DRENDREN-416359 format. One record per atom (N, C-alpha, C, CB): x, y, z. Coordinates in steps of 0.001 Angstrom, whole numbers, padded with zeros to 6 digits, always signed. Each point is the difference from the previous one (the first is absolute). Glycine has a CB too. Layout:
% DRENDREN-416359
XYZ/...
//
This chain:
% DRENDREN-416359
-002307-014522+013154/+000191+001198-000763/+001106-000196-001036/-000786+001360+001955/+001852-002112-001603/+001090-000208-000945/-000462-000781-001222/+001612+000055+001896/-002523-001034-001673/-000516-000762-001134/-000786+000917-000925/-000098-002086+001406/-000692+002989-000825/-000763+000949-000807/+000908+000915-000793/-001826-000090+001672/+002891+000580-001023/+000967+000870-000669/+000695-000744-001127/+000340+001275+002128/+000044-002528-001875/+000654-000800-001037/-000946-000252-001168/+001438-001083+001748/-002710+000830-001445/-000971-000240-001065/-000211+001242-000848/-001117-001700+001434/+001014+002861-000778/-000167+001249-000747/+001235+000266-000841/-001500+000919+001797/+002674-001117-001223/+001246+000197-000749/+000045-000941-001208/+001187+000704+002124/-001680-001931-001954/-000038-000947-001108/-000925+000456-001110/+000497-001814+001602/-001658+002345-001236/-000945+000507-001001/+000611+001197-000718/-001962-000804+001378/+002647+001668-000628/+000633+001161-000618/+001087-000460-000968/-000493+001403+002044/+001312-002359-001628/+001050-000517-000879/-000610-000644-001239/+001493-000371+001987/-002562-000397-001802/-000682-000617-001121/-000561+001073-000919/-000553-002004+001407/+000011+003063-000819/-000516+001112-000800/+001094+000624-000832/-001730+000431+001725/+002923-000288-001140/+001135+000556-000739/+000356-000904-001165/+000863+001091+002087/-000781-002398-001811/+000367-000952-001027/-001062-000058-001091/+001275-001320+001699/-002549+001211-001299/-001050-000090-001006/-000113+001299-000769/-001225-001647+001414/+001453+002771-000737/-000028+001287-000693/+001097+000084-001030/-000968+001063+002018/+002156-001560-001680/+001112+000024-000939/-000299-000906-001190/+001604+000475+001884/-002204-001655-001610/-000309-000932-001071/-001144+000510-000873/+000793-001872+001451/-001742+002574-000823/-001159+000476-000751/+000280+001316-000707/-001470-001156+001629/+002612+001770-001351/+000334+001251-000670/-000657+001188+000660/+000256-001247-002108/+000092+001517+003381/-000531+001170+000719/+000275+001260-000791/+000341-001147+002206/-001007+002208-001800/+000236+001304-000610/+001467+000377+000180/-002396+000706+000438/+002938+000033-001377/+001419+000355+000007/+000401+000785+001232/-000064+000008-002460/-000724+000968+002879/+000397+000842+001141/+000178-000801+001289/-001213+001891-001066/+000251-002731+001482/+000234-000771+001217/+001191-000946-000111/-002422+000159+000456/+002612-000787-001626/+001156-000872-000179/+001278+000811+000133/-001330-001521-001501/+001359+002684+000885/+001171+000849+000060/+000311+000400+001439/-000512+000838-002302/-000528-000585+003103/+000209+000377+001400/+000688-001115+000760/-002017+001465-000090/+001584-002701-000096/+000607-001091+000759/+001412-000294-000483/-002267-000962+000381/+002585+001275-001617/+001347-000196-000514/+000894+001170+000385/-000919-001344-001905/+000405+002564+001796/+000783+001196+000266/+000223+000224+001486/-000898+000978-002087/-000098-001270+002890/+000073+000227+001438/-000304-001293+000749/-000672+002407-000322/+001462-003459+000107/-000363-001300+000573/-000074+000007+001522/+001063-001045-001962/-000186+001755+002643/-000058-000026+001455/-001223+000754+000511/+002500-000157+000084/-002903+001230-000763/-001219+000713+000391/-001208-000906-000209/+001049+002225-000601/-001106-002913-000517/-001104-000906-000311/-000064-001137+001018/+000217+000569-002443/+000919-001183+002755/+000026-001088+000979/-000436+000483+001381/+001838-001093-001302/-001346+002252+001711/-000358+000550+001312/-001485+000310+000059/+002304+000958+000244/-002828-000312-001286/-001426+000350-000031/-000868-001244+000094/+000532+002022-001375/-000233-003030+000584/-000790-001234+000001/+000054-000687+001371/+000453-000273-002466/+000725+000249+003080/+000151-000649+001313/-000799+000735+001072/+002284-000796-000670/-002212+002106+000693/-000717+000774+001019/-001508-000109-000219/+001950+001596+000190/-002417-001534-001433/-001435-000141-000255/-000486-001385+000426/+000175+001625-001918/+000638-002659+001713/-000365-001348+000461/-000070-000033+001521/+001086-001020-002034/-000162+001701+002712/-000045+000069+001464/-001257+000723+000472/+002508-000016+000072/-002843+001107-000725/-001209+000748+000363/-001215-000919-000127/+001045+002186-000775/-001148-002890-000341/-001150-000881-000240/-000067-001147+001000/+000123+000588-002412/+001029-001083+002861/+000020-001145+000908/-000312+000369+001444/+001650-001037-001505/-001619+002322+001814/-000242+000425+001373/+001265+000100+000834/-002214-001044-000179/+003371+000920-000438/+001274+000084+000721/+000181+001395+000613/+001002-001722-001562/-000155+001805+002561/+000313+001280+000639/+000994+000745-000886/-000416-000951+002334/-000107+001689-003286/+000809+000692-001000/+000922+001034+000641/-001820-000361-001671/+001395+000972+002755/+000800+001046+000644/+001358-000517+000458/-002111+001092+000730/+002236-002396-000494/+001276-000579+000446/+000945-000330-001157/-001207-000928+001963/+000713+001023-003171/+000832-000327-001156/+000953+001166-000275/-001833-001474-000980/+003128+001218+000881/+000961+001088-000224/-000118+000651-001374/+001514-001170+001549/-002321+000580-002444/-000169+000575-001341/-001085+001064-000056/+000764-002156-000934/-001444+002426+002054/-001020+001048+000012/+000488+001183+000812/-001820-001714-000242/+001300+002885-000094/+000402+001221+000678/-000730+000192+001319/+000491+000997-002212/-000142+000055+002928/-000612+000272+001296/-001490+000347-000092/+002225+000777+000765/-002721-000533-001966/-001425+000307-000195/-000894-001147+000462/+000617+001456-001936/-000071-002653+002052/-000776-001185+000349/+000009-000309+001496/+000517-000875-002252/+000190+001679+003043/+000245-000357+001399/-000980+000596+001007/+002344-000178-000638/-003211+001082+000249/-000868+000631+001002/-001401-000627+000023/+001291+002130-000298/-002085-001730+001288/-001351-000558+000174/-000912+000331-001176/+000287+000191+002468/-000116+000973-003057/-000821+000394-001151/+000261-000952-001177/+000040+002429+000763/+001240-002786-000950/+000337-000932-001079/-000626-001370+000248/+002152+001237-000385/-002149-001695+001626/-000605-001292+000327/-001500+000023-000317/+001733-000371+001810/-002379+001468-001506/-001427+000166-000302/-000232-000019-001512/-000305+001341+002119/+001148-000666-002867/-000128+000042-001458/+000295-001371-000614/+000654+002432+000023/+000305-003161+000547/+000284-001354-000487/-001205-000917+000194/+002432+000334+000527/-003107-000204+000605/-001207-000812+000229/-001052+000315-001054/+000478-000065+002474/-000662+001345-002785/-000973+000391-001026/+000405-000550-001366/-000538+002086+001301/+001809-002028-001602/+000500-000502-001280/-000215-001513-000087/+001718+001860-000090/-001420-002555+001169/-000141-001463+000002/-001454-000440-000144/+002036-000140+001427/-002977+000971-000987/-001421-000341-000162/-000396-000028-001478/-000489+001037+002239/+001228-000359-003094/-000295-000015-001437/+000503-001273-000687/+000117+002491+000018/+000829-003185+000617/+000643-001164-000619/-000782-001264+000359/+002269+001138+000100/-002758-001881-001106/-000715-001252+000287/+000882-000989+000758/-001377+000348-002060/+000736-001234+002806/+000732-001022+000774/+000659-001025-000914/-001606+000312+001892/+001004-000578-003037/+000555-000979-000945/+001239+000579-000683/-002302-000987-000378/+003108+000101-000171/+001165+000436-000762/-000438+000555-001350/+001434-001718+001158/-000696+002696-001673/-000343+000499-001339/+000235-001094-001044/+000599+002361+000699/-001398-002316-001748/+000149-000943-001106/+001226+000380-000831/-002505-000403-000054/+002703+001714-000083/+001091+000495-000837/+000496+001323+000563/-000952-001159-002042/+002252+001348+002019/+000622+001263+000374/+000853+000438-001177/+000002-000569+002496/-000218+001796-002956/+000763+000492-001146/+000383+001457+000214/-001192-001614-001519/+002329+001984+001008/+000409+001404+000030/-000975+000785-000869/+002459-000601+000372/-002939+001739+000148/-000982+000787-000733/+000536+001363-000427/-001770-001179+001269/+002818+001667-000628/+000554+001290-000388/+001100+000439+000942/-002187+000609-000988/+002922+000380+000561/+001071+000521+000838/+000319+001434-000401/+000939-002320+000296/-000350+003023+000661/+000472+001356-000246/+001278+000169+000819/-002372+000918-000437/+003380-000365-000174/+001288+000196+000664/+000364+001468-000090/+000750-002359-000546/-000390+002948+001677/+000484+001379+000009/+001290+000043+000787/-002346+000933-000183/+003187+000016-000136/+001245+000091+000738/+000766+001267-000297/+000087-002445+000000/+000704+002835+000996/+000925+001127-000136/+001307-000435+000640/-001873+001759+000030/+002956-001260-000548/+001302-000430+000513/+000202+000360+001460/+000903+000248-002282/-001532+000829+002757/+000204+000408+001391/-001021-000606+000962/+000968+002107-000862/-002038-002690+000336/-001075-000489+000859/-000274-001481-000148/-000972+002234-000134/+001711-002930-000696/-000250-001415-000194/-001079-000254-001026/+000703-000386+002324/-001389-000742-002175/-001009-000408-000975/-001243-000521+000706/+001805-000551-001653/-002937+000688+000986/-001261-000525+000490/-000590-000903-001078/-000395+002054+001457/-000034-003239-001057/-000662-000947-000904/-001434-000185+000483/+002198-001195-000538/-003141+001305-000369/-001420-000169+000289/-000465-001178-000852/-000373+002504+000547/+000142-003662+000092/-000293-001240-000710/-001417-000473+000319/+002444-000617+000048/-003190+000250-001084/-001379-000455+000169/-000139-001408-000563/-000858+002377-000130/+000128-003208+000883/-000233-001394-000380/-001498-000272+000011/+002245-000706+000947/-002674-000132-001861/-001387-000442-000064/-000089-001367+000656/-000431+001322-002131/-000379-001418+003192/-000226-001279+000688/-001407-000450-000373/+001581+000581+001956/-001686-001606-002779/-001297-000482-000479/-000538-001091+000915/+000653+000566-002356/-001905-000408+002753/-000737-000977+000807/-001214-000422-000819/+000786+001019+002230/-001472-002107-001840/-001140-000459-000799/-001063+001079-000256/+000418-002249+000942/-000694+003109+000042/-001104+000949-000164/+000420+001461+000056/-001444-001708+000993/+002734+001975-000915/+000458+001387+000012/+001489+000073-000321/-001774+000579+001685/+002212+000610-001990/+001421+000256-000222/+000415+001144+000902/-000115-000817-002400/+001249+000643+003043/+000578+001064+000822/+001201+000573-000718/-000801-001096+002126/+000960+002392-002034/+001220+000643-000453/+000817+000286+001249/-001109+001029-002079/+002228-001718+002201/+000889+000134+001148/+001183+000857-000437/-000711-002261+000974/+001009+003268-000174/+001030+000962-000375/+001021+000140+001123/-001649+001227-001455/+002908-001120+001092/+001069+000235+000972/+000849+001164-000500/+000027-002452+000713/+000276+003382+000185/+000892+001110-000310/+001283-000231+000792/-001941+001630-000446/+003055-001578-000250/+001298-000265+000613/+000936+001177-000254/-000323-002491-000296/+001252+002685+001214/+000987+001067-000150/+001392-000580+000222/-001671+001749+000772/+002623-001211-001508/+001398-000388+000157/+000843+001267-000019/-000394-002264-001105/+001213+002427+002137/+000919+001138+000039/+001001-000114-001139/-000267+000189+002502/+000810+000938-002938/+000883-000009-001168/+001264-000823+000202/-000884+002227-000559/+001313-002427+001785/+001234-000752+000246/-000256-001405+000545/+001133+002167+000423/-002375-002649-000500/-000351-001329+000512/-000516-000896-001111/-000533+001007+002219/+000649-002297-002000/-000559-000986-000920/-001336-000539+000494/+002314-000607-000692/-002581+000748+001978/-001192-000587+000623/-001210+000916-000155/+001467-001197+001643/-002582+000605-002052/-001267+000722-000103/-000760-000133+001315/-000096-000400-002503/-000578+001465+002914/-000836-000002+001194/-001428+000300-000419/+001934+000733+001472/-002871-001561-001021/-001417+000222-000308/-000502+001118+000902/-000348-002430-000706/-000179+003482+000089/-000505+001147+000758/-001521+000061+000016/+002073+001225-000593/-002731-002042-000242/-001457-000024-000004/-000542-001174-000785/-000001+002460+000217/-001172-002936+000167/-000710-001049-000737/-001470+000411-000109/+001619-001816+000819/-002254+001306-001842/-001399+000349-000244/-000704-001188-000638/+000589+002447-000267/-001850-002630+000612/-000843-001003-000658/-001256+000710-000472/+000907-001913+001436/-001318+001596-002666/-001213+000601-000547/-000726-001044-000813/+001048+002291-000050/-002348-002398+000275/-000799-000924-000808/-000193+000600-001379/-001180-000900+002048/+001375+000090-003053/-000247+000432-001368/-001498-000054-000260/+002274-000829-000761/-002729+001611-000174/-001417-000003-000358/-000758+001150+000620/+000125-002443-000207/-001450+002293+000271/-000842+001095+000486/+000130+000235+001493/-001566-000511-001825/+001802-000516+002601/+000145+000143+001442/+001466+000283+000314/-001965-001560+000432/+002350+002820-000477/+001409+000378+000153/+000402+000148+001455/-000126+001147-002187/-000082-002166+003001/+000448+000052+001395/+001520+000159+000003/-001960-001451+000792/+002451+002282+000101/+001412+000340+000007/+000523+000047+001429/-000287+001295-002134/+001496-001798+002329/+000662+000116+001305/+001492+000156-000263/-001787-001409+001187/+002449+002247-000376/+001428+000255-000200/+000701+000149+001333/-000485+001107-002188/+001783-001410+002191/+000859+000160+001155/+001267+000692-000478/-000953-002067+001165/+001436+003032-000398/+001254+000658-000335/-000172+001107-001003/+001146-002099+000480/-000077+002389-001205/+000026+001106-000954/-000360-000472-001389/+001727+001135+001373/-002930-000799-001792/-000495-000298-001342/-000405+001334-000608/-000807-002366+000631/+001405+002687-001782/-000373+001268-000636/-000644-000226-001324/+001843+001117+001154/
//
């Protein structure tokens, strides 16, 4: 499993590098520059989800991932992810909201390209106003195109 996680992380890193060299859209680039720890956390957790790791044990995820319902939803989400590694991973969009009394929420979406399909992988993260650490509160996978299969875990709005 660790080799799979390392391989996915490598593809994601390569996607970041190739995206930067190819001139990604301004908004996704801005998200990774403006919110680098949120971007790094989101990419790491999505790689763990794809690899089959026990995400609930990761301290970067919220309690939404710890119950039996979440485990069931993770299995459904993982069924959407091909066994092969993605050819390309690129930032596809982001949304940031925040209030001084409630902290901030980052909603980050990535495009995972495979030979015969593309997945839109999404992570929602929250950070309390007095903390630096982001916590993943939800993840989602959706097939792009006409077959919009969708699976989500945690809080996705």
